[in-house]
C-alpha positions, 0 to 999 in steps of 0.5 A: 489536521484532523481526519475530518478535514484531511485529503490525501491529494492536497497532502501529496501535492504539498509533499512534493511541492517541499521537496521541489522547492528543496531540489530546485525543480524548474516550474514546468517539471514541477506542475507536470508532476504534480498533476496527474496526466490523465483521469477517467470518471465512470458509472458502472451499472450491476444488477443486483441479487434482489433484482433491482439495478445499482450504480457505482462510481468508478475511477482510474487515474494515470499520474505518470508514465514516463518511466513505463506503463502506470502500475497501481491497485484498484480499491473497493471501499465505501468511502473511496473519493477521487482525491485519494485515488489521485494522491495514491497514483501520486505515491505509485509513481514515486514509490515505482522510482525509489525502488528503481523499478520500470513502472510510472504512477496509477490507481483505481477505485469504486465507491462500494462496500464489497462486505455487503455484496455477493460474489455474483455482484462483486464480479459484475463490478470487476467486469463492468469496471473493465469495460469502461476502461478497457481501451486504455488500459493494458500491459503496456499502457496501465497495469492494475492490481489489488488493493484495499478489499480487492484480491487475486479473485477480482483480478481474474475476473478483470483479466477474463473481462479484458481478454474477452473484450481484446480476444486473445491472452494477456496475462500481463495485464493485471497483477495480483492473479492467482498462482496457477492463472498466471500468478506470481509465488510470493505475491501474496506474502510481498508487501508485508515482507517488503515492510520487515526487509527495511525494518530490518535493515533500520534496525541495523543502523540504529543498532537494536535486535529484532529478538530483543524488540516489540511491535504494535501493528494497525491493521490485519489485512494482507499486508499487516499479516504477512508483515507480522509473521515475518517479524515474529520469524526473526524473533520480534514480539508483537503485542498488539494489533488493531482490527475492524468490527463489522458488527459495530462498524468501528476499529477496535484493538487486540492486546496480549503482552506475552505475545498474539499467537497468529495462528489463532487469530487467522482461524476467526478472521474474515476475507477483509481482515476483521478478526472476530472480536468476541471470539478473540476475547474468549481466547484471552485477548483484551479488547481496547479502544481503536487507537490503543494500538498507538499508545502501546510501550513498544519500539516498533509502530507499523501502521498498516491499515488506511491513510491519515492514521497518525495525526495532531490529534493522536501522534503525542499518545505515541509511547516514548519507548517507540524508536521506529514507525515502519509505515505499511499503509499508504500516506498513514501519517499527515504532515503535522503528525510527521513534524513531531515524529522528526522532532522526537528522533522516531526513525520513520521508514516511509510508505513509498519505500516500506510498502514497495515490496508490493509493487516490486512483486507485482513487476516480477509477476508482470516480468513472468507473465509477459514472458510465460516463464515462472519463477520458484518461490524461494527466487521471488523472495530473494529477488524482492529481499535484495531489490528493498534492501538495495532500495533502503540503503541507497536512501539511508545512504542519502539521508546520512550524506545530506543530514535528511530525514528518511522521508525526504531523502526517499522523494529526492531520490524518486522525483529526481528519476522521474524528472529526469525521464520526463525531461529526456523524453522531452515532455518539459 
């Protein structure tokens, strides 16, 4: 399936259907779990800085809350679609289940480009999103979080609007908040660190040494940055990373075969993860095409940007040296590309396991906010490592026992847990 015809929701349903068939899931439960329980579509009027009024389209999808309140981020993106949000909400259900935290799956979004909006306009957009859905979200119903092109600043505006509407203090309503305002230490690092914790365990399984390994990463947002930092701290070398050029409106890849210097790159990166291409060139980096990150002769590929990045059109360009793909992004690999990775015996750490560190730490933040008791960073990171390692071991044990690929094993664990909750509640 090409990028032009790709539909994330169709992909998510196809993945689910395959596993539902494999585990013999009954028809009623199958139909119940392959669709969202609730969806909200609404318009958000914003008074722009130039005096005009502009309407934005907002969404919230609650896929399943049998195991606990819905949980999932809010994305701001000019190419956002409701089908992408539906898919991400479904993947969040499996993500929470595979790491065994008592939450369900949700996702939200707004079709917009915050890179071209002032802080005041973004604040009005955040507050408007909350106003439209304030009665149907909350600490015990649905807990939002940051996602693509949203951050702690946006979460605090949303929290303030929710508390203004409901007349109280509800810090557990939203996660990813600033530290000191109900946020958790370690939350910023959590998703990227979680990717590397699962990668570390996979390398043990394959008898590989991080200190002797190389990697290439797609993206330079929060997930990619912290994954890169921890990977390098453990001794690995990153030779290429892709980014987005706001001027040319296209992706490109930076390469330095002796290893990237992330301290330098951070100084020339904007808040949305876009590296200044001209300044990078001045620092001695090779400037390559946007897809060049996946063609590098490395041991590990980490797609950590958007969905549908490894496709039938480009998967054959992956180097024969690659042994592991750690999916830092949600849905980065199409079904056709996944089959090729399996045929090539490349070890894939599936997205809803690899990047579950974010929602795991969001759960930790939710617990801390609801109890008004906050943990030290070392405790958060230690708990995160333990939870991610435990989840990985459960998946690899099932994969080994049943001779399954990691994605199938992770899905079987997650879907069985959610199906059990749905049936136990008597919903089907």
